[in-house]
N, C-alpha and C positions, 0 to 999 in steps of 0.2 A: 747302091744295089740296082742293078735291071728293071726292067718292069714286068717283067713275067713273074722273078722269082717273090717282088714285092707283093702283085697281086695273089701268088699261089701261099705268101705267106699270111697276108689275110683271111683267105676264106680257111685256109684251115685255124684259125683262133674264131673264126664266127664260128665254126661246123664245132668245134671244142667248147666256145660256152651255149653253144641251142645245146649239145650233150650233157652239159653239165648244170642246165634250167631243168632241163625233162628231167632226169634224173631224185633231182630235188623235187621236181613236181610230180613225185611219182610215190617216192617216198613218202612223203608227207603225207600222202592221199593213204598210205601206205599204214603208219604208226593212225590216223585219224578213224581208220575202218578196224583194227584190232582191238581200236581201246571204248570203242561202240559197245557198251551192256545191253543186254537184252531189252524190252520193254517190259515181258514179267517171264518168271523163271517157270514156273507152274502156272497152271489151267487146267481145270477141269471144259472139259471138249465134249465129253455123253456118259451115259450113263448105260451099265448091263450088268443087270440081272439086279442084282444089289450093290455091286459097286463103283467107280467113278474110273471113265475115262482121265487120265492126268497127262495134260502135252507138258515133257519136260523140256527146256532150252538152250543147252548146256554154251559157255564160254565162247561158241563159236560158231552161233547161233545155228546151229544142228536139235531137229527135234528131234527127241526119245517120249515112246506113250509108253504108263504101265496102267495097272488096273488097281486101285483105291478100295478094299473092300473094309468095312467095319466088322472088329470082333464081337 
């Protein structure tokens, strides 16, 4: 095999390995991020009249607010 073809093959192999390693690292970070549970699901953050304002954190770590009023 001549020198330019061997060099091209080496460059393509290196590039392919770098893409594979980068994909593995990104996939690992995505799995770790998705499996992280929120620290607290419900937290009282304020009061309004006779009710408490509760912040709910869903599994995607988005916050939702609701009023909890005693009966």
